[in-house]
C-alpha positions as CSV (number, residue, x, y, z in Angstrom):
1,M,10.2,-21.5,-19.5
2,N,11.7,-18.1,-18.7
3,H,12.5,-17.0,-15.2
4,A,9.6,-14.6,-14.7
5,V,7.0,-17.2,-15.9
6,L,8.6,-19.8,-13.6
7,V,8.4,-17.6,-10.6
8,L,4.8,-16.6,-11.3
9,S,4.0,-20.3,-11.6
10,L,5.6,-20.9,-8.2
11,I,3.5,-18.1,-6.7
12,L,0.3,-19.6,-8.1
13,I,1.2,-23.1,-7.0
14,G,2.1,-21.8,-3.6
15,A,-1.2,-20.0,-3.3
16,L,-3.0,-23.3,-4.0
17,V,-0.9,-25.2,-1.4
18,D,-1.1,-22.4,1.1
19,S,-4.9,-22.2,0.9
20,T,-5.0,-25.2,3.2
21,K,-3.0,-23.4,5.9
22,A,-4.7,-22.4,9.1
23,D,-5.2,-18.7,9.4
24,I,-4.9,-16.3,12.3
25,A,-7.7,-14.0,13.7
26,W,-6.9,-10.8,11.8
27,P,-7.7,-8.0,12.1
28,E,-7.9,-8.2,15.9
29,Y,-11.0,-6.0,16.1
30,N,-13.1,-3.7,14.1
31,Q,-11.7,-0.2,13.2
32,Q,-14.0,0.5,10.2
33,C,-15.5,4.0,10.4
34,R,-18.7,5.2,8.8
35,D,-17.1,6.9,5.8
36,D,-14.9,3.9,4.9
37,A,-15.7,2.6,1.5
38,G,-17.0,-0.9,0.8
39,P,-19.2,-3.4,2.6
40,P,-19.4,-3.5,6.4
41,F,-16.6,-5.5,7.9
42,L,-19.0,-7.2,10.3
43,D,-21.0,-8.6,7.4
44,D,-17.9,-10.5,6.0
45,E,-18.5,-14.2,5.7
46,P,-16.1,-16.6,7.4
47,N,-13.1,-17.6,5.4
48,V,-14.1,-15.2,2.6
49,Q,-11.8,-12.2,1.8
50,Y,-13.1,-9.1,0.1
51,H,-10.2,-9.4,-2.4
52,D,-10.9,-13.1,-3.4
53,G,-10.8,-13.6,-7.2
54,S,-9.2,-10.2,-7.8
55,A,-6.3,-9.4,-10.1
56,A,-4.1,-8.1,-7.3
57,Y,-0.9,-9.9,-6.5
58,P,2.1,-9.5,-4.3
59,V,5.6,-8.7,-5.7
60,L,7.9,-11.4,-4.5
61,A,11.7,-11.8,-4.6
62,Q,13.2,-13.8,-7.4
63,N,13.3,-16.9,-5.1
64,G,9.6,-16.5,-4.3
65,D,10.2,-15.1,-0.8
66,C,7.9,-12.4,0.6
67,A,9.4,-8.9,1.3
68,E,11.0,-8.6,4.7
69,P,8.2,-6.6,6.4
70,M,5.7,-9.3,5.1
71,K,7.6,-12.5,6.0
72,D,5.8,-13.0,9.3
73,A,2.4,-12.4,7.7
74,C,3.2,-14.8,4.9
75,E,4.0,-17.5,7.5
76,K,0.7,-16.8,9.3
77,R,-1.8,-16.1,6.6
78,P,-3.1,-18.7,4.0
79,D,-1.2,-17.1,1.1
80,A,1.1,-14.2,0.2
81,K,-1.7,-12.3,-1.5
82,T,-3.7,-12.2,1.7
83,A,-0.6,-11.3,3.7
84,Y,0.2,-8.3,1.5
85,L,-3.4,-7.0,1.3
86,E,-4.2,-7.5,5.0
87,G,-1.1,-7.9,7.1
88,P,-0.2,-8.0,9.9
89,I,2.8,-6.0,8.8
90,S,6.1,-6.1,10.7
91,C,7.3,-2.5,11.0
92,G,8.3,-2.7,14.6
93,G,5.4,-0.5,15.7
94,N,6.9,2.4,13.7
95,G,4.0,2.6,11.3
96,W,4.0,2.7,7.5
97,Y,3.2,4.7,4.4
98,C,2.0,3.6,1.0
99,R,2.1,5.3,-2.4
100,I,-0.3,4.4,-5.1
101,F,1.0,5.1,-8.6
102,N,-1.0,5.2,-11.8
103,D,-0.3,2.0,-13.7
104,E,-2.3,2.5,-16.9
105,A,0.9,2.0,-18.9
106,N,0.7,-1.6,-17.9
107,G,-3.0,-2.0,-18.6
108,W,-4.5,-1.3,-15.2
109,D,-7.3,1.3,-15.2
110,N,-6.8,3.9,-12.4
111,V,-10.7,4.3,-12.0
112,N,-10.8,6.9,-9.2
113,L,-7.1,7.3,-8.4
114,N,-6.4,10.3,-10.7
115,G,-9.3,12.2,-9.0
116,D,-7.5,12.1,-5.6
117,V,-3.8,12.4,-6.3
118,N,-2.2,14.1,-3.2
119,F,1.6,14.0,-3.2
120,G,4.7,14.7,-5.2
121,Q,7.8,12.5,-5.3
122,C,11.0,14.0,-3.9
123,N,12.7,13.6,-7.2
124,R,11.1,16.5,-9.1
125,E,11.6,20.2,-9.0
126,E,7.9,20.9,-8.2
127,S,8.0,18.8,-5.0
128,F,10.9,20.8,-3.6
129,E,9.4,24.2,-4.6
130,D,5.9,23.5,-3.4
131,A,5.0,21.4,-0.4
132,G,1.5,21.1,-1.8
133,Y,2.4,19.8,-5.2
134,D,0.2,16.7,-5.7
135,Q,0.3,15.1,-9.1
136,D,2.4,11.9,-8.7
137,G,-0.1,9.6,-7.0
138,H,-1.9,9.0,-3.7
139,C,0.1,8.7,-0.4
140,H,-1.3,7.6,2.9
141,G,0.2,6.1,6.1
142,S,0.0,5.9,9.8
143,S,2.2,5.7,12.9
144,D,0.4,2.6,14.0
145,D,1.0,-0.8,12.2
146,S,-2.6,-2.1,12.9
147,T,-4.2,0.5,10.7
148,Y,-2.7,-1.0,7.5
149,Y,-5.5,-3.5,7.1
150,W,-8.2,-0.8,7.4
151,W,-6.5,1.7,5.0
152,I,-5.9,-1.0,2.3
153,R,-9.5,-2.2,2.6
154,D,-10.9,1.4,2.4
155,H,-8.8,2.5,-0.6
156,W,-9.4,-0.8,-2.4
157,H,-13.1,-0.1,-2.4
158,R,-12.6,3.5,-3.3
159,Q,-11.1,2.1,-6.4
160,Y,-7.8,4.1,-6.1
161,N,-6.4,1.5,-8.5
162,G,-2.8,1.3,-9.4
163,K,0.6,-0.1,-8.3
164,V,1.2,0.2,-4.6
165,R,4.6,0.6,-2.9
166,C,4.6,0.6,0.9
167,C,7.4,1.1,3.4
168,C,8.0,1.0,7.1
169,G,8.4,4.1,9.2
170,W,6.1,7.1,9.7
171,F,7.9,9.4,12.1
172,T,11.0,7.1,12.6
173,G,12.0,3.5,12.0
174,G,13.6,1.6,9.2
175,T,16.0,3.4,6.8
176,Q,13.6,5.7,5.1
177,P,10.8,7.0,7.4
178,L,8.4,9.4,5.7
179,Y,9.4,12.2,8.1
180,G,12.9,11.9,6.8
181,R,11.6,14.1,4.0
182,R,13.4,12.2,1.2
183,I,10.5,10.2,-0.3
184,A,7.3,12.3,-0.6
185,N,6.4,16.0,-0.1
186,R,3.1,15.2,1.7
187,C,1.0,12.3,2.8
188,D,-2.4,11.7,4.4
189,Y,-2.7,9.9,7.7
190,R,-5.0,7.2,9.1
191,R,-5.4,7.2,12.9
192,K,-5.9,4.1,15.0
193,V,-9.4,3.5,16.4
194,T,-8.8,2.1,19.8
195,R,-10.7,-0.8,21.4
196,E,-12.1,1.5,24.0
197,E,-13.8,3.8,21.4
198,N,-17.3,3.3,20.2
199,V,-16.5,2.7,16.5
200,N,-20.0,3.8,15.6
201,N,-19.0,7.3,16.6
202,C,-16.1,7.3,14.2
203,R,-16.9,9.1,11.0
204,D,-13.5,9.0,9.2
205,A,-10.2,7.8,10.6
206,N,-8.5,9.4,7.6
207,E,-9.5,12.9,8.7
208,D,-10.1,15.1,11.8
209,H,-6.9,14.3,13.6
210,N,-4.3,16.9,12.4
211,M,-1.7,14.2,12.0
212,G,-1.1,14.4,8.2
213,F,2.3,15.0,6.7
214,D,1.2,18.4,5.4
215,D,3.0,21.7,4.5
216,I,6.3,20.1,5.3
217,G,7.7,19.1,1.9
218,C,10.9,17.5,0.7
219,D,14.2,18.3,2.4
220,Q,16.3,20.6,0.2
221,Q,19.4,18.5,1.0
222,Y,18.0,15.9,-1.4
223,R,17.7,18.1,-4.5
224,N,20.3,15.9,-6.1
225,Q,17.5,13.3,-6.5
226,I,15.7,15.5,-9.0
227,G,15.3,13.7,-12.3
228,Q,16.6,10.4,-10.9
229,P,15.0,7.4,-9.2
230,I,14.8,7.9,-5.5
231,P,17.3,5.6,-3.8
232,E,15.1,3.4,-1.7
233,D,15.7,0.4,0.6
234,D,13.7,-2.6,-0.6
235,S,14.4,-4.4,2.7
236,V,11.8,-2.1,4.4
237,C,9.3,-2.0,1.5
238,W,6.8,-4.2,-0.3
239,E,4.7,-3.8,-3.4
240,I,1.3,-4.9,-4.7
241,E,0.4,-5.0,-8.4
242,R,-3.1,-4.4,-9.9
243,F,-4.4,-3.0,-6.7
244,G,-8.0,-2.0,-6.3
245,F,-11.6,-3.2,-6.9
246,T,-13.0,-3.5,-10.4
247,E,-16.2,-4.9,-11.7
248,D,-14.5,-6.4,-14.7
249,A,-13.2,-10.0,-14.8
250,A,-9.7,-10.2,-13.3
251,P,-7.1,-10.3,-16.1
252,F,-4.2,-12.7,-15.9
253,P,-1.3,-10.7,-14.2
254,T,1.9,-9.8,-15.8
255,P,4.7,-11.6,-13.9
256,V,6.7,-9.3,-11.6
257,V,9.3,-11.0,-9.5
258,A,11.2,-8.4,-7.6
259,P,10.4,-4.9,-6.2
260,V,11.4,-2.1,-8.5
261,T,12.3,1.3,-7.0
262,A,9.4,3.7,-7.5
263,P,10.0,5.4,-10.9
264,V,10.4,9.0,-11.9
265,V,6.7,9.7,-12.8
266,A,5.2,12.2,-15.1
267,P,2.3,14.3,-13.8
268,V,-1.1,12.8,-14.3
269,T,-4.3,14.6,-15.3
270,A,-7.5,14.0,-13.4
């Protein structure tokens, strides 16, 4: 048995064992707004996750460990898949950002992703010349850790399907915060809906806040990254394969056992 198949087997066995673990109450309260995609959160059945039975799976280390920002969640949640798709993430209150990349080369249909690409990687000429260049995938984040669950759930049901790479740090925090201007030229933002708000009055937490990473662009000091993989710190990042809702039966996943730095990607066409 080769190493990749062995690790995948350990992941699947672990999921079966972990399914008996007690879970925590998460998310802590409802932040779902009217324009969020998918079924109402308050209609969820107990002990049933919206992603049950899906093809999505977490990318784990070669020894089967969860990524550093997910280790606490993996201890608290029934399995690693639930931890990665729901959290709670451990980013020290510094927020997060995620990039969804087209993964059709590996057999995963993008469905609606290509219709809402919104950022360029800071390793191509276009991203340094144009802060609005937006053909590399979909980027979204927040300065509040608790919003992760709600963004993942929303974009899952929007069928922005692909490979997801998330990292800690919106303004600051970790080793590669988004505002360091070394990773992406732009990124959308999801605001926190507070407990005190009437959630019924929230139309869209992804808009109407003027908090997006817009018209800022990549820092020119990193032009030496052009044409090369962006040097990223896997200790502050985590990845999800085969992300997003699909009506089709879930295909058996291709084993992936360690995060791979986000690639130099070619422009996609909507």
